[in-house]
C-alpha positions in Angstrom: 110.5 195.9 -53.7 108.9 199.3 -54.5 109.3 202.0 -52.0 105.5 202.4 -51.8 105.1 198.8 -50.6 107.4 199.4 -47.7 105.6 202.7 -46.9 102.2 201.0 -46.7 103.9 198.6 -44.2 105.1 201.4 -42.0 101.5 203.0 -42.1 100.1 199.8 -40.8 102.0 200.5 -37.6 101.0 204.1 -37.0 98.2 206.3 -38.3 100.2 208.2 -40.9 99.7 210.0 -44.3 103.3 209.9 -46.0 104.2 212.5 -48.4 104.4 211.2 -51.9 108.3 211.7 -52.0 109.2 210.0 -48.8 112.9 209.8 -48.0 114.5 206.3 -47.7 114.2 204.8 -44.2 118.0 204.7 -43.8 117.8 208.5 -44.1 114.8 208.9 -42.0 116.2 206.9 -39.2 119.4 209.1 -39.1 117.3 212.2 -39.1 115.1 210.8 -36.2 118.2 210.0 -34.2 119.7 213.4 -34.7 116.4 215.1 -33.8 116.5 212.9 -30.6 120.2 213.9 -29.9 121.3 217.0 -31.7 124.9 216.3 -30.5 126.3 212.8 -30.8 127.5 212.8 -27.2 123.9 212.1 -26.4 123.1 209.3 -28.9 123.5 206.5 -26.2 121.9 208.5 -23.4 125.6 209.7 -22.4 125.7 212.7 -20.2 128.9 214.6 -18.8 130.8 215.1 -21.9 132.4 213.0 -24.5 132.9 209.3 -23.9 135.0 207.2 -26.3 132.7 204.2 -26.6 131.7 201.7 -29.2 128.0 202.4 -29.3 128.5 205.9 -30.3 131.2 204.8 -32.8 129.0 202.2 -34.4 126.0 204.3 -34.9 128.2 207.2 -36.3 129.6 204.7 -38.7 126.1 204.0 -40.1 125.4 207.8 -40.2 128.6 208.2 -42.4 127.4 205.5 -44.6 124.2 207.2 -45.2 125.8 210.4 -45.8 128.1 208.8 -48.6 125.4 206.8 -50.2 123.0 209.9 -50.4 125.3 212.8 -50.7 123.9 214.6 -47.2 126.8 216.6 -46.0 125.2 217.6 -42.8 125.3 213.7 -41.7 129.0 213.9 -42.4 129.4 217.0 -40.5 127.6 215.5 -37.5 129.9 212.6 -37.4 133.1 214.6 -37.6 131.9 216.9 -34.9 132.0 214.1 -32.3 135.4 213.0 -33.4 136.9 216.6 -33.5 135.4 216.8 -29.9 136.7 213.6 -28.5 140.4 214.1 -30.0 142.7 216.6 -28.8 145.0 218.7 -31.0 147.7 215.9 -31.2 145.1 213.1 -32.0 145.2 211.8 -28.5 141.9 209.9 -27.7 140.0 211.6 -24.7 136.5 210.5 -23.4 138.2 208.3 -20.8 140.0 206.1 -23.3 142.8 204.1 -21.5 144.8 201.9 -23.7 146.3 199.9 -20.7 142.8 198.5 -20.1 143.1 196.6 -23.4 139.3 196.6 -24.0 138.7 195.6 -27.3 135.3 197.9 -27.3 137.7 200.7 -27.6 138.9 199.6 -31.0 135.3 199.9 -32.8 135.2 203.8 -33.0 138.7 204.1 -34.7 137.4 202.3 -37.7 135.5 205.5 -39.0 138.6 207.5 -38.5 140.2 205.5 -41.3 137.5 206.3 -43.5 137.5 210.0 -42.5 141.3 210.4 -42.9 141.0 208.7 -46.4 138.6 211.3 -47.6 140.0 214.3 -45.7 143.6 213.6 -44.5 144.0 214.9 -40.8 147.1 214.1 -38.7 144.8 213.8 -35.7 142.6 211.1 -37.3 145.8 209.3 -38.3 147.5 209.4 -34.8 144.2 208.0 -33.3 144.2 205.3 -35.7 147.7 204.3 -34.9 146.9 204.3 -31.2 144.0 201.8 -32.0 146.5 199.6 -34.0 149.1 199.8 -31.2 146.6 198.5 -28.8 145.9 195.5 -30.9 149.7 194.7 -31.2 149.9 194.5 -27.4 146.4 193.0 -26.7 146.7 190.0 -24.4 145.8 186.7 -26.0 144.7 183.2 -25.2 147.2 180.3 -25.8 145.5 179.7 -29.1 146.1 183.4 -29.9 142.6 184.8 -29.7 142.4 188.2 -28.2 141.1 188.6 -24.6 137.9 190.5 -24.5 139.4 192.9 -21.8 142.3 193.0 -19.5 139.9 192.5 -16.6 138.5 189.4 -18.4 141.5 187.2 -18.6 141.4 184.3 -21.0 137.8 185.3 -22.0 136.8 185.3 -25.7 133.2 186.9 -26.3 131.7 186.8 -29.7 131.1 190.6 -29.2 134.8 191.3 -29.5 135.0 190.0 -33.0 132.9 193.0 -34.3 134.8 195.4 -31.9 138.1 194.8 -33.3 138.2 192.8 -36.5 136.5 195.3 -39.0 139.1 198.0 -37.8 141.9 195.5 -37.9 140.9 194.5 -41.6 140.3 198.0 -42.8 143.7 199.1 -41.3 145.5 196.1 -42.8 144.1 196.9 -46.3 144.7 200.6 -46.2 148.3 200.0 -45.0 149.2 196.9 -47.0 149.8 194.8 -43.9 149.0 191.5 -45.7 150.2 189.5 -42.7 147.6 190.9 -40.6 144.9 188.8 -42.5 146.5 185.5 -41.1 145.8 186.8 -37.6 142.3 188.0 -38.4 141.3 184.7 -39.8 142.7 183.1 -36.7 140.6 185.4 -34.3 137.4 184.2 -36.1 138.5 180.6 -36.2 139.4 180.3 -32.6 136.0 182.0 -31.5 134.0 179.8 -33.7 135.6 176.6 -32.5 135.6 177.5 -28.9 132.1 178.7 -28.6 130.3 176.3 -30.9 127.6 174.1 -29.5 127.0 170.8 -31.4 123.8 170.2 -29.7 122.1 173.3 -31.3 124.4 174.1 -34.0 124.7 177.6 -32.7 127.6 179.6 -31.1 127.4 180.5 -27.4 128.2 184.0 -26.1 131.5 183.5 -24.8 134.3 181.0 -23.7 136.6 181.1 -20.7 140.0 179.5 -21.5 140.6 178.9 -17.7 137.2 177.3 -17.4 137.1 178.8 -13.8 134.6 181.6 -14.2 131.3 180.8 -12.5 129.3 181.4 -15.8 131.6 178.8 -17.6 131.0 175.3 -18.1 133.7 173.4 -16.2 134.3 171.0 -19.1 133.8 173.3 -22.3 134.5 176.7 -20.7 131.4 177.9 -22.7 128.7 180.3 -21.3 125.2 178.6 -20.8 123.5 180.0 -24.0 123.6 181.4 -27.4 122.8 185.1 -27.0 121.0 186.7 -30.1 123.1 189.8 -30.0 126.4 188.1 -29.5 126.1 185.9 -32.6 124.8 188.9 -34.3 128.0 190.8 -33.7 130.1 187.8 -34.9 127.9 187.5 -38.0 128.0 191.2 -38.9 131.9 191.1 -38.3 132.3 188.3 -41.0 130.2 190.5 -43.5 132.2 193.5 -42.7 135.6 191.9 -42.9 135.3 189.5 -46.0 135.3 192.3 -48.6 138.9 193.4 -47.3 140.5 189.9 -47.5 142.8 189.4 -50.5 141.0 187.0 -53.0 143.9 184.5 -52.8 144.0 184.3 -49.2 143.2 180.9 -47.8 141.3 182.3 -44.9 138.7 184.0 -47.0 136.8 180.8 -48.0 137.1 179.5 -44.5 135.5 182.6 -43.0 132.9 182.7 -45.9 132.1 179.1 -45.0 131.5 180.0 -41.4 129.1 183.0 -42.4 127.1 180.7 -44.8 126.9 178.0 -42.0 125.4 180.6 -39.7 123.0 181.9 -42.2 121.9 178.3 -42.9 121.3 177.6 -39.1 119.6 180.8 -38.1 116.2 179.9 -39.8 115.7 176.9 -37.5 115.5 179.4 -34.5 113.4 182.3 -36.0 109.9 183.0 -34.9 107.8 181.3 -37.5 105.3 184.0 -37.8 107.6 187.1 -38.2 111.0 185.3 -39.1 112.6 187.6 -36.4 114.9 186.2 -33.6 114.8 186.0 -29.8 116.8 187.5 -27.1 118.0 184.0 -26.0 118.7 182.6 -29.4 118.7 178.9 -28.5 115.3 179.0 -26.6 112.8 180.2 -29.1 109.3 180.3 -27.8 110.4 179.6 -24.2 108.1 181.4 -21.8 109.6 184.7 -21.0 111.7 184.9 -24.0 110.9 187.7 -26.5 111.6 188.9 -30.0 114.5 191.2 -29.8 115.3 193.9 -32.5 119.1 194.4 -32.3 119.9 190.7 -33.1 117.2 190.7 -35.6 118.5 193.8 -37.3 122.0 192.4 -37.4 120.8 189.1 -39.0 118.7 190.8 -41.4 121.6 193.0 -42.4 123.7 190.0 -42.9 121.2 188.2 -45.1 120.7 191.5 -47.4 124.6 192.0 -47.8 125.1 188.3 -48.4 122.5 188.3 -51.2 124.3 191.5 -52.7 127.7 190.1 -52.4 126.9 186.6 -53.8 127.4 184.6 -50.8 125.1 181.5 -50.1 121.8 182.4 -48.7 119.3 179.6 -47.9 116.6 179.1 -50.5 114.0 179.5 -47.7 115.0 182.9 -46.8 113.9 186.1 -48.9 116.1 188.6 -47.5 113.9 191.4 -48.7 110.9 189.9 -47.3 112.9 189.5 -44.1 113.6 193.3 -44.0 109.8 194.1 -44.4 109.1 192.0 -41.5 111.9 193.7 -39.4 110.1 197.0 -40.1 106.6 195.8 -39.5 107.8 194.1 -36.1 110.1 196.7 -34.6 109.6 200.1 -36.2 107.3 202.5 -34.9 106.5 205.8 -36.4 105.5 208.7 -34.3 103.0 211.4 -35.1 105.8 213.9 -36.1 107.4 211.3 -38.4 110.4 210.3 -36.4 111.1 206.6 -36.6 111.6 204.3 -33.4 113.4 200.9 -33.1 111.6 199.1 -30.3 112.4 196.0 -28.2 116.1 196.5 -27.9 117.9 194.7 -25.2 119.9 197.6 -23.5 123.0 195.5 -22.3 124.1 192.1 -21.5 127.4 190.6 -20.7 128.9 188.0 -18.3 130.8 188.3 -15.0 131.9 191.8 -14.0 131.0 193.6 -10.9 127.4 192.8 -11.6 128.1 189.0 -11.5 126.3 188.4 -14.7 125.3 184.8 -14.8 124.6 184.1 -18.5 121.4 182.3 -17.5 118.1 182.3 -19.4 116.8 184.2 -16.6 119.6 186.8 -16.5 119.1 187.5 -20.3 115.4 187.9 -20.2 115.4 190.4 -17.3 117.9 192.8 -18.6 116.3 196.2 -19.4 114.4 196.6 -22.8 114.6 200.2 -24.3 114.0 201.9 -27.5 116.5 203.3 -30.2 119.5 201.6 -28.8 122.6 202.4 -31.0 123.6 198.6 -31.0 120.2 198.2 -33.0 119.9 201.6 -34.8 123.2 201.1 -36.5 122.4 197.8 -37.8 118.9 198.7 -38.8 120.4 201.6 -41.0 122.8 199.1 -42.6 120.2 196.8 -43.3 118.0 199.7 -44.7 120.9 200.7 -47.1 121.3 197.1 -48.3 117.5 197.0 -48.9 117.5 200.3 -50.8 120.2 199.1 -53.1 118.3 196.0 -54.1 
């Protein structure tokens, strides 16, 4: 679709008179975020110095991809500045990173260091990458071999964790010719899919407790109560980002591609019929109190666009480009100064923990809703890059 059509869609959201040579939306969103956070430490509203967290790492990865796609060196410098600040001179990870917590979230930011080190070798980057790989080697597992989400959540597999660990794991395995790792990566996706699948809806629920003892877990299945939009979004994005690393002859590749295509075939049944977007509580579309949520909608839209480019099966009923146009129309607001905002983001949701998060419908719909959450901005930027390639 021509750029002018997309610009007209944006202008319908806010009174604007865009310049004739408007930049792509991926670039504009990065510029908007940097304007809001001149230093990356503040991207996720963090105060008090550097924090090694997946939200910052996720968003900076999308910035780096835009930098490489459009040759914008200041975006690359912005990304490097954060990593240079959070690592010490020997490559030790600061920002409150603690390997012994075995938190899969802490693997996510290390993936970008693989890319940075490939383009500009730096022993600090290499050391931090090895730290993350070392954590995965010792990560506690369920009896079936799936990683625990965190040490404090024994026996629990969350769909979120597949995105936190597996794209890094696959990138590392590919770069270091660790071919046997792909057996383990396929296992992680397989176990998570089997244990969280809900045959009644055809969707995958947020998490599974091997012990079936958590208060949020079904005592028979061990599953949490609902399919949460962003949880399945994490899992879906993880598949799209891991598959290109798999050796062509690996038996796990068609298996994982089949899971992805099954998800893409199922999602339209749960989309809002008017906008094509998805709900906070995915398996309760249209239920009173439920709302269209931007982070999961961006994740799914990105997955459809990338699947179309990669030649993976996309349902005939889904036009990925039209889906992207609707994503922009539904969730993007342009301010008078030209900055872009992603609206209707669920700030955070989880299970258990000190907050005793129940995973009920009422729990999910009452979590805080914010704008420009990194967990949505990053996927929106990736969806934009895919759209711009088309």
